[in-house]
MITOR-80858 format. One record per residue (C-alpha): residue number from 1; residue in one letter; x, y, z. Coordinates in pm, 1 decimal, always signed. Example, Ala and Ser with C-alpha at 12.3 -4.5 7.8 and 13.67 -1.06 7.14 Angstrom:
2
<atom 1, "A", <+1230.0, -450.0, +780.0>>;
<atom 2, "S", <+1367.0, -106.0, +714.0>>;
This chain:
87
<atom 1, "M", <+9278.5, -8831.4, -15952.4>>;
<atom 2, "C", <+9189.6, -8685.1, -16291.8>>;
<atom 3, "L", <+9088.1, -8320.6, -16305.5>>;
<atom 4, "A", <+8981.9, -8087.9, -16581.6>>;
<atom 5, "I", <+9251.4, -7823.8, -16620.7>>;
<atom 6, "P", <+9197.7, -7480.1, -16777.8>>;
<atom 7, "G", <+9416.4, -7374.0, -17066.9>>;
<atom 8, "Q", <+9425.3, -7121.0, -17348.8>>;
<atom 9, "I", <+9402.2, -7229.7, -17711.7>>;
<atom 10, "I", <+9699.7, -7096.9, -17905.7>>;
<atom 11, "E", <+9646.1, -7273.0, -18239.7>>;
<atom 12, "V", <+9362.0, -7472.8, -18400.9>>;
<atom 13, "K", <+9404.6, -7725.2, -18681.1>>;
<atom 14, "E", <+9268.0, -8052.8, -18812.8>>;
<atom 15, "I", <+9470.8, -8368.6, -18750.5>>;
<atom 16, "G", <+9353.9, -8702.1, -18886.1>>;
<atom 17, "G", <+8999.4, -8577.1, -18936.7>>;
<atom 18, "L", <+8973.8, -8445.0, -18579.0>>;
<atom 19, "R", <+8962.0, -8080.1, -18479.3>>;
<atom 20, "S", <+9253.7, -8022.9, -18249.7>>;
<atom 21, "A", <+9448.9, -7745.1, -18083.8>>;
<atom 22, "R", <+9768.7, -7658.8, -17908.1>>;
<atom 23, "V", <+9661.2, -7547.8, -17562.2>>;
<atom 24, "Q", <+9881.4, -7366.2, -17312.7>>;
<atom 25, "F", <+9862.5, -7446.8, -16941.1>>;
<atom 26, "G", <+10094.4, -7195.0, -16778.6>>;
<atom 27, "G", <+10428.8, -7270.2, -16944.0>>;
<atom 28, "I", <+10327.8, -7615.5, -17074.8>>;
<atom 29, "V", <+10169.5, -7674.4, -17416.7>>;
<atom 30, "R", <+9971.4, -7989.4, -17501.9>>;
<atom 31, "Q", <+9783.6, -8114.0, -17807.1>>;
<atom 32, "V", <+9410.2, -8134.0, -17726.4>>;
<atom 33, "C", <+9104.1, -8262.0, -17913.8>>;
<atom 34, "L", <+8837.5, -7991.5, -17968.1>>;
<atom 35, "D", <+8556.4, -8211.2, -18104.5>>;
<atom 36, "F", <+8341.7, -8162.4, -17789.9>>;
<atom 37, "V", <+8364.4, -7780.7, -17816.4>>;
<atom 38, "P", <+8330.5, -7700.2, -18188.3>>;
<atom 39, "E", <+8279.3, -7329.8, -18111.7>>;
<atom 40, "A", <+8623.0, -7296.8, -17947.3>>;
<atom 41, "A", <+8880.0, -7084.5, -18131.9>>;
<atom 42, "A", <+9233.5, -6954.3, -18084.6>>;
<atom 43, "G", <+9246.5, -6727.6, -17779.9>>;
<atom 44, "D", <+8958.1, -6904.4, -17603.0>>;
<atom 45, "Y", <+8999.0, -7079.9, -17269.9>>;
<atom 46, "V", <+8882.9, -7439.8, -17232.2>>;
<atom 47, "M", <+8868.3, -7698.6, -16956.3>>;
<atom 48, "V", <+9068.2, -8005.8, -17061.5>>;
<atom 49, "H", <+9021.4, -8358.5, -16928.4>>;
<atom 50, "V", <+9241.5, -8648.1, -17049.6>>;
<atom 51, "G", <+9331.2, -8471.5, -17373.3>>;
<atom 52, "F", <+8980.6, -8348.9, -17461.8>>;
<atom 53, "A", <+8848.9, -7995.1, -17424.3>>;
<atom 54, "I", <+8512.6, -8044.7, -17254.4>>;
<atom 55, "T", <+8384.4, -7688.5, -17218.7>>;
<atom 56, "K", <+8474.4, -7325.6, -17280.8>>;
<atom 57, "V", <+8528.5, -7096.1, -16983.9>>;
<atom 58, "D", <+8600.0, -6726.7, -16954.8>>;
<atom 59, "R", <+8949.1, -6601.4, -16875.6>>;
<atom 60, "L", <+8869.7, -6512.9, -16512.5>>;
<atom 61, "E", <+8726.1, -6857.5, -16437.6>>;
<atom 62, "A", <+9025.1, -7024.0, -16607.4>>;
<atom 63, "E", <+9271.4, -6818.3, -16400.9>>;
<atom 64, "R", <+9081.5, -6880.1, -16075.5>>;
<atom 65, "T", <+9072.8, -7257.9, -16137.2>>;
<atom 66, "F", <+9440.0, -7268.9, -16241.9>>;
<atom 67, "R", <+9543.6, -7087.9, -15921.8>>;
<atom 68, "A", <+9332.3, -7320.9, -15705.0>>;
<atom 69, "L", <+9493.4, -7626.3, -15866.1>>;
<atom 70, "Q", <+9840.8, -7480.3, -15811.6>>;
<atom 71, "E", <+9759.2, -7418.2, -15446.1>>;
<atom 72, "M", <+9645.2, -7779.8, -15406.5>>;
<atom 73, "E", <+9972.9, -7886.3, -15571.2>>;
<atom 74, "G", <+9778.4, -8113.0, -15806.7>>;
<atom 75, "L", <+9849.5, -7927.2, -16126.9>>;
<atom 76, "E", <+10200.4, -8053.4, -16192.3>>;
<atom 77, "D", <+10096.7, -8415.2, -16129.0>>;
<atom 78, "E", <+9803.1, -8391.0, -16368.7>>;
<atom 79, "L", <+10008.1, -8233.3, -16647.7>>;
<atom 80, "A", <+10297.6, -8474.5, -16597.5>>;
<atom 81, "S", <+10069.6, -8780.7, -16610.4>>;
<atom 82, "S", <+9917.2, -8672.0, -16941.5>>;
<atom 83, "S", <+10008.4, -8885.2, -17239.6>>;
<atom 84, "S", <+9958.4, -8588.6, -17473.9>>;
<atom 85, "E", <+10240.5, -8428.4, -17669.2>>;
<atom 86, "S", <+10444.4, -8167.4, -17485.4>>;
<atom 87, "H", <+10614.0, -7861.5, -17643.9>>;
């Protein structure tokens, strides 16, 4: 199952002509494409699906969703199955 996972943008930059960011999901950091949310900036929270930020969310919604995914024990599987870069 593929889910959108909330994360916080910690750095924005352009890579290969695409707007991208390092996004933190708990203690895991992944490289994410920001082209679908051009208004997103460092410090914002976004929902990420298969390496693409698909929408901005507020901090409370991000935290609530993250906790729900942890409780369902699906979060680790989703982050581990990602082919994005890990830091």
